[in-house]
C-alpha positions as CSV (number, residue, x, y, z in Angstrom):
1,X,-5.1,9.3,-19.9
2,X,-4.3,10.1,-23.5
3,X,-3.1,7.9,-26.3
4,X,-4.2,4.4,-27.7
5,X,-4.3,1.2,-25.8
6,X,-5.6,0.0,-22.5
7,X,-4.1,0.6,-19.1
8,X,-3.7,-2.9,-17.5
9,X,-3.7,-2.8,-13.7
10,X,-2.8,-6.0,-11.9
11,X,-3.2,-6.7,-8.2
12,X,-1.8,-10.2,-7.8
13,X,-1.7,-10.4,-4.0
14,X,-4.8,-10.8,-1.9
15,X,-3.3,-8.6,0.8
16,X,-2.5,-5.9,-1.6
17,X,-2.9,-2.2,-1.1
18,X,-6.1,-0.2,-0.7
19,X,-8.4,-0.5,-3.7
20,X,-8.7,3.3,-3.7
21,X,-5.6,3.7,-5.8
22,X,-6.6,0.9,-8.1
23,X,-10.1,2.4,-8.7
24,X,-8.6,5.9,-9.1
25,X,-6.2,4.8,-11.8
26,X,-9.0,2.8,-13.5
27,X,-11.1,6.0,-13.5
28,X,-8.2,8.0,-15.0
29,X,-8.1,5.6,-17.9
30,X,-11.6,6.7,-18.9
31,X,-13.1,3.3,-19.7
32,X,-10.0,1.9,-21.2
33,X,-8.6,0.0,-18.2
34,X,-8.3,-3.7,-17.7
35,X,-8.1,-4.8,-14.1
36,X,-6.8,-8.3,-13.3
37,X,-7.7,-9.6,-9.9
38,X,-7.6,-13.4,-10.0
39,X,-9.6,-15.1,-7.3
40,X,-12.0,-12.2,-7.2
41,X,-12.4,-9.4,-4.6
42,X,-15.0,-7.9,-2.3
43,X,-18.2,-6.5,-3.7
44,X,-17.4,-2.9,-2.9
45,X,-14.0,-3.0,-4.7
46,X,-15.5,-4.8,-7.7
47,X,-18.2,-2.2,-7.9
48,X,-15.7,0.7,-7.6
49,X,-13.7,-0.8,-10.5
50,X,-16.6,-1.7,-12.8
51,X,-18.2,1.7,-12.2
52,X,-15.2,3.3,-14.0
53,X,-16.0,1.3,-17.1
54,X,-13.0,-1.0,-16.6
55,X,-12.9,-4.6,-17.7
56,X,-12.5,-6.7,-14.6
57,X,-10.9,-10.1,-15.1
58,X,-11.2,-12.2,-11.9
59,X,-10.6,-15.7,-13.4
60,X,-7.5,-17.0,-15.3
61,X,-7.9,-16.6,-19.0
62,X,-6.1,-19.0,-21.3
63,X,-4.4,-22.3,-20.6
64,X,-1.1,-20.9,-19.5
65,X,-2.8,-18.6,-16.9
66,X,-4.8,-21.5,-15.5
67,X,-1.7,-23.7,-15.1
68,X,0.2,-20.9,-13.4
69,X,-2.7,-20.0,-11.1
70,X,-3.2,-23.6,-10.0
71,X,0.6,-23.9,-9.4
72,X,0.7,-20.6,-7.5
73,X,-2.1,-21.7,-5.1
74,X,-0.5,-25.1,-4.5
75,X,2.9,-23.5,-3.9
76,X,1.4,-20.9,-1.6
77,X,-0.2,-23.7,0.5
78,X,3.1,-25.5,0.6
79,X,4.9,-22.3,1.7
80,X,2.3,-21.6,4.5
81,X,2.7,-25.2,5.8
82,X,6.5,-24.9,5.8
83,X,6.3,-21.7,7.7
84,X,4.1,-23.3,10.3
85,X,6.4,-26.2,10.7
86,X,9.6,-24.2,11.1
87,X,8.2,-21.4,13.2
88,X,9.9,-21.2,16.6
89,X,12.3,-24.0,15.9
90,X,16.1,-23.8,16.0
91,X,17.1,-24.8,12.5
92,X,20.0,-24.1,10.2
93,X,19.8,-20.8,8.3
94,X,19.1,-22.5,5.0
95,X,16.2,-24.4,6.5
96,X,14.7,-21.3,8.0
97,X,14.9,-19.4,4.7
98,X,13.4,-22.2,2.6
99,X,9.7,-21.5,3.3
100,X,10.3,-17.8,2.3
101,X,11.9,-18.9,-0.9
102,X,8.9,-21.1,-1.7
103,X,6.7,-18.0,-0.9
104,X,8.7,-16.0,-3.5
105,X,8.1,-18.8,-6.1
106,X,4.3,-18.8,-5.3
107,X,4.2,-15.0,-5.8
108,X,6.1,-15.3,-9.1
109,X,3.6,-17.9,-10.4
110,X,0.7,-15.7,-9.3
111,X,2.1,-12.7,-11.1
112,X,2.7,-14.9,-14.2
113,X,-1.0,-16.0,-14.1
114,X,-2.1,-12.4,-13.9
115,X,0.2,-11.3,-16.8
116,X,-0.8,-14.3,-18.9
117,X,-4.5,-13.5,-18.3
118,X,-3.9,-9.8,-19.3
119,X,-2.1,-11.0,-22.5
120,X,-5.1,-13.2,-23.4
121,X,-7.6,-10.4,-22.7
122,X,-5.6,-7.9,-24.8
123,X,-5.3,-10.3,-27.8
124,X,-3.5,-8.3,-30.5
125,X,-4.2,-5.0,-28.9
126,X,-1.1,-3.0,-27.7
127,X,-1.6,-1.8,-24.1
128,X,-0.9,1.7,-23.0
129,X,0.8,0.3,-19.9
130,X,0.9,-2.9,-17.9
131,X,1.4,-2.4,-14.2
132,X,1.7,-4.8,-11.2
133,X,0.6,-2.7,-8.3
134,X,1.8,-4.9,-5.5
135,X,4.7,-6.9,-6.8
136,X,7.0,-9.4,-5.2
137,X,10.5,-8.2,-4.3
138,X,12.2,-10.9,-6.3
139,X,12.0,-13.0,-9.5
140,X,11.1,-10.0,-11.6
141,X,12.4,-11.3,-14.9
142,X,10.9,-14.8,-14.3
143,X,7.4,-13.3,-13.8
144,X,7.8,-11.4,-17.0
145,X,9.1,-14.4,-18.9
146,X,6.4,-16.8,-17.7
147,X,3.6,-14.3,-18.1
148,X,4.9,-13.3,-21.5
149,X,4.3,-9.5,-21.0
150,X,6.5,-6.6,-20.5
151,X,5.5,-4.6,-17.4
152,X,6.1,-2.1,-14.7
153,X,6.1,-3.3,-11.2
154,X,5.7,-1.5,-7.9
155,X,7.8,-3.1,-5.1
156,X,6.6,-1.6,-1.8
157,X,9.1,-3.4,0.5
158,X,11.8,-6.0,0.6
159,X,11.2,-8.4,3.4
160,X,13.3,-11.3,2.2
161,X,16.0,-11.9,-0.4
162,X,16.3,-14.7,-2.9
163,X,18.7,-17.5,-2.2
164,X,21.6,-17.9,-4.7
165,X,20.0,-20.7,-6.5
166,X,16.7,-18.8,-6.9
167,X,18.6,-15.6,-8.0
168,X,20.4,-17.6,-10.8
169,X,17.0,-18.8,-12.1
170,X,15.9,-15.2,-12.5
171,X,17.9,-14.4,-15.5
172,X,17.3,-11.3,-17.8
173,X,16.5,-11.6,-21.4
174,X,12.7,-12.0,-21.6
175,X,10.1,-9.3,-21.8
176,X,11.2,-6.0,-20.5
177,X,10.5,-5.1,-16.9
178,X,11.2,-2.1,-14.7
179,X,10.7,-1.7,-11.0
180,X,9.1,1.4,-9.4
181,X,9.9,2.0,-5.7
182,X,7.8,4.4,-3.6
183,X,10.8,5.5,-1.6
184,X,14.6,5.6,-2.1
185,X,15.0,3.3,0.9
186,X,13.1,0.6,-1.0
187,X,15.0,1.3,-4.2
188,X,18.3,0.6,-2.3
189,X,16.9,-2.7,-1.0
190,X,15.7,-3.7,-4.5
191,X,19.1,-2.9,-6.0
192,X,20.8,-5.1,-3.4
193,X,18.6,-8.1,-4.5
194,X,18.7,-7.3,-8.2
195,X,21.6,-5.0,-9.1
196,X,21.1,-5.3,-12.9
197,X,17.5,-4.4,-12.8
198,X,16.4,-0.9,-13.7
199,X,14.6,0.7,-10.7
200,X,13.5,4.2,-10.0
201,X,11.6,6.1,-7.3
202,X,8.0,6.9,-7.9
203,X,5.2,7.6,-5.4
204,X,2.5,4.9,-5.5
205,X,-0.2,6.8,-3.6
206,X,-2.3,9.2,-5.7
207,X,-4.7,12.0,-5.0
208,X,-8.2,11.4,-6.2
209,X,-10.6,14.0,-7.6
210,X,-12.8,14.0,-4.5
211,X,-12.8,17.1,-2.4
212,X,-11.7,17.0,1.3
213,X,-14.3,17.0,4.0
214,X,-15.8,20.4,4.7
215,X,-16.6,21.9,8.1
216,X,-20.3,20.7,8.0
217,X,-19.2,17.2,7.1
218,X,-16.7,17.3,10.0
219,X,-19.3,18.5,12.4
220,X,-21.7,15.7,11.3
221,X,-19.0,13.0,11.6
222,X,-18.1,14.1,15.1
223,X,-21.8,14.1,16.1
224,X,-22.2,10.6,14.7
225,X,-19.3,9.3,16.7
226,X,-20.4,11.3,19.8
227,X,-17.2,13.4,20.1
228,X,-17.7,16.8,21.9
229,X,-16.2,19.8,20.2
230,X,-13.6,20.4,23.0
231,X,-12.3,16.8,23.2
232,X,-9.4,15.5,21.0
233,X,-10.1,12.8,18.4
234,X,-7.2,10.9,17.0
235,X,-7.4,8.6,13.9
236,X,-5.4,5.4,13.8
237,X,-6.2,3.8,10.4
238,X,-5.0,0.6,8.8
239,X,-4.1,-2.9,9.9
240,X,-1.6,-3.3,12.8
241,X,1.2,-4.9,10.8
242,X,4.6,-5.8,12.3
243,X,6.2,-2.6,10.9
244,X,3.8,-0.4,12.8
245,X,4.6,0.5,16.4
246,X,1.1,0.2,18.0
247,X,2.5,-0.6,21.5
248,X,4.1,2.9,21.7
249,X,0.7,4.4,20.8
250,X,-1.0,2.3,23.5
251,X,1.5,3.3,26.1
252,X,1.3,7.0,25.2
253,X,-2.5,7.0,25.5
254,X,-2.1,5.7,29.1
255,X,0.0,8.9,29.9
256,X,-2.7,11.3,28.7
257,X,-4.6,12.8,31.6
258,X,-7.7,14.1,29.8
259,X,-10.6,12.7,27.6
260,X,-9.4,11.5,24.2
261,X,-11.2,9.7,21.4
262,X,-9.3,7.1,19.4
263,X,-10.8,6.2,16.1
264,X,-9.5,2.8,15.0
265,X,-10.3,1.4,11.6
266,X,-8.5,-1.6,10.0
267,X,-7.6,-5.2,10.0
268,X,-5.8,-7.2,11.4
269,X,-5.7,-5.7,14.9
270,X,-4.1,-7.0,18.1
271,X,-6.7,-8.1,20.6
272,X,-4.4,-7.8,23.6
273,X,-3.4,-4.2,22.7
274,X,-7.0,-3.3,22.0
275,X,-7.8,-4.6,25.5
276,X,-5.1,-2.4,27.0
277,X,-6.5,0.7,25.2
278,X,-10.1,-0.1,26.2
279,X,-8.9,-0.3,29.9
280,X,-7.6,3.3,29.8
281,X,-10.2,5.3,31.6
282,X,-9.7,8.6,29.8
283,X,-9.7,7.0,26.3
284,X,-13.0,6.3,24.4
285,X,-12.4,3.8,21.6
286,X,-14.4,4.0,18.4
287,X,-13.7,0.7,16.6
288,X,-14.1,-0.6,13.0
289,X,-12.4,-3.9,13.3
290,X,-12.2,-4.9,9.6
291,X,-11.1,-3.5,6.3
292,X,-13.1,-0.3,6.3
293,X,-14.9,1.0,3.2
294,X,-13.8,4.3,1.7
295,X,-16.8,6.1,3.1
296,X,-16.1,4.9,6.6
297,X,-12.4,6.0,6.3
298,X,-13.6,9.4,5.1
299,X,-15.9,9.7,8.1
300,X,-13.1,8.7,10.5
301,X,-10.8,11.4,9.1
302,X,-13.6,13.9,9.0
303,X,-14.2,13.4,12.7
304,X,-10.5,13.4,13.6
305,X,-8.4,16.4,14.9
306,X,-5.2,14.6,13.8
307,X,-3.9,11.3,12.4
308,X,-1.1,9.3,14.0
309,X,1.5,7.3,12.0
310,X,3.8,5.2,14.3
311,X,6.3,2.8,12.8
312,X,9.3,0.8,13.8
313,X,12.8,2.3,13.5
314,X,14.3,2.1,10.0
315,X,11.0,1.4,8.1
316,X,11.4,3.1,4.8
317,X,8.3,2.0,2.8
318,X,5.8,4.6,1.7
319,X,3.0,5.4,4.1
320,X,-0.4,5.6,2.5
321,X,-1.6,7.1,5.8
322,X,0.5,10.2,5.2
323,X,-1.3,10.6,1.9
324,X,-4.7,10.0,3.6
325,X,-3.9,12.9,6.0
326,X,-3.1,15.2,3.1
327,X,-6.1,14.3,1.0
328,X,-8.5,14.6,3.9
329,X,-6.8,17.7,5.2
330,X,-6.1,16.3,8.6
331,X,-3.0,17.4,10.6
332,X,-0.5,14.6,11.1
333,X,1.6,13.3,14.0
334,X,4.3,10.9,12.8
335,X,7.2,9.1,14.3
336,X,10.7,10.0,13.1
337,X,11.4,6.4,11.9
338,X,12.5,7.3,8.4
339,X,15.0,10.0,7.7
340,X,13.6,11.0,4.3
341,X,10.0,11.3,5.6
342,X,11.2,13.2,8.6
343,X,13.0,15.7,6.3
344,X,9.9,16.0,4.1
345,X,7.6,16.7,7.1
346,X,9.8,18.8,9.4
347,X,8.8,22.4,9.5
348,X,5.8,21.8,7.2
349,X,3.4,23.4,9.6
350,X,0.7,20.7,9.2
351,X,2.7,17.7,10.5
352,X,4.6,17.2,13.7
353,X,7.1,14.5,14.7
354,X,7.7,12.4,17.8
355,X,10.6,10.2,18.8
356,X,10.2,6.7,17.5
357,X,9.4,4.2,20.2
358,X,9.1,6.9,22.9
359,X,5.6,6.8,24.5
360,X,6.3,9.9,26.7
361,X,7.3,12.0,23.7
362,X,4.2,10.9,21.9
363,X,2.0,11.8,24.9
364,X,3.6,15.2,25.0
365,X,3.0,15.6,21.3
366,X,-0.7,14.7,21.7
367,X,-1.0,17.3,24.5
368,X,0.7,19.9,22.4
369,X,-1.5,19.2,19.4
370,X,-4.6,19.6,21.6
371,X,-3.5,22.9,23.1
372,X,-2.0,24.3,19.9
373,X,-3.5,22.5,16.9
374,X,-1.4,22.4,13.7
375,X,-2.9,23.9,10.5
376,X,-4.7,21.6,8.0
377,X,-2.7,20.5,5.0
378,X,-3.5,21.9,1.5
379,X,-3.0,21.0,-2.1
380,X,0.4,22.8,-2.0
381,X,1.5,20.4,0.8
382,X,0.5,17.4,-1.4
383,X,2.7,18.8,-4.2
384,X,5.6,19.3,-1.8
385,X,5.4,15.6,-1.0
386,X,5.5,14.7,-4.7
387,X,2.1,13.1,-4.7
388,X,0.5,12.9,-8.2
389,X,-3.1,13.0,-9.1
390,X,-4.5,9.8,-10.6
391,X,-4.5,11.3,-14.0
392,X,-0.9,12.4,-13.7
393,X,0.0,8.9,-12.5
394,X,-1.7,7.3,-15.5
395,X,0.2,9.6,-17.8
396,X,3.5,8.7,-16.1
397,X,2.8,5.0,-16.3
398,X,1.9,5.3,-20.0
399,X,5.1,7.2,-20.8
400,X,7.3,4.9,-18.7
401,X,5.8,1.8,-20.4
402,X,6.3,3.4,-23.9
403,X,10.0,4.0,-23.0
404,X,10.3,0.5,-21.6
405,X,9.0,-1.3,-24.7
406,X,10.4,1.0,-27.3
407,X,8.6,0.1,-30.5
408,X,5.8,-1.6,-28.6
409,X,7.1,-5.1,-29.0
410,X,5.6,-6.9,-26.0
411,X,8.2,-9.6,-26.0
412,X,11.1,-7.2,-25.9
């Protein structure tokens, strides 16, 4: 990253994205990053951040940040309680939506606390960029106004929309804010919620400086997992969230009539589905049932012949697992759930597609990949997908923030 000022990276949600991108961006700032993670983080993530020379702020700084953080935690507890009370009940639509509106308020207050903390840490120093890495899908202007800091915000998905009364509260006019959407599908959803807000498409995932696993590393990883050279190993990485179609994967595995190794790493997982997979005689399950460390994820991909991405129809959010496959140079088997992703992968030579929600088609694709393996992806394939390096992303964020704030006035 070039130019004066600090790169401020904010992760305001505990269930945010992989710390790999956060650490890579902090490293690209070359000792001039400020990372705000209120409430703290795990030891490995903290070490990865501080090793880059970044300033890690894990507690609210300043009276405003402390008030917003306390309010965010209280509002979050209220939202969780309301969701528990209303779950499964037949209620009017307004009553069903209310807990989710409270959730949006809690996220806004948490973002405000992080922004206010960053403002205190910066003092009179002008930042190179301020970026919320996992931002809420609503109340964009309110977060900026309360936090007192212009910023860029990555919105990864839109799962709920603000009610009319909440939308009216989110009036423009405070510090400048711009939304970055990893896919055009997300941008369309954001525009529906906030039509007057500037939003553009920009990949969130980045390529780090680390080299992909070599052949010796792959052989070692397979030996550690106990995978014979002639048996297929499939990586299924990440938590089993509702937008992922794990039941189709489980059903497909039951249709494969040969030994197959399934490497599962992530959290949360579905115990019932895990039980179904473990009961399949020809499948040997290798399980890391928690949020895996980067070294463990690398070992999983090093041992794998291919990675599987299975999602529900119409899911248009960015898949970090596709990036994982590219940077670890592992062939990909993906569902055709998203038209844009399908177009990007079709005919690539390193990725193959199967019909969303069709276990038989996935089983056939697994057999075809075993008999006729796809080539490994290269750096050219990463460029074709539009994936920047961490350094390129830091430069983009710096430039975008400079354009957003104009003369550098943080209250603009």
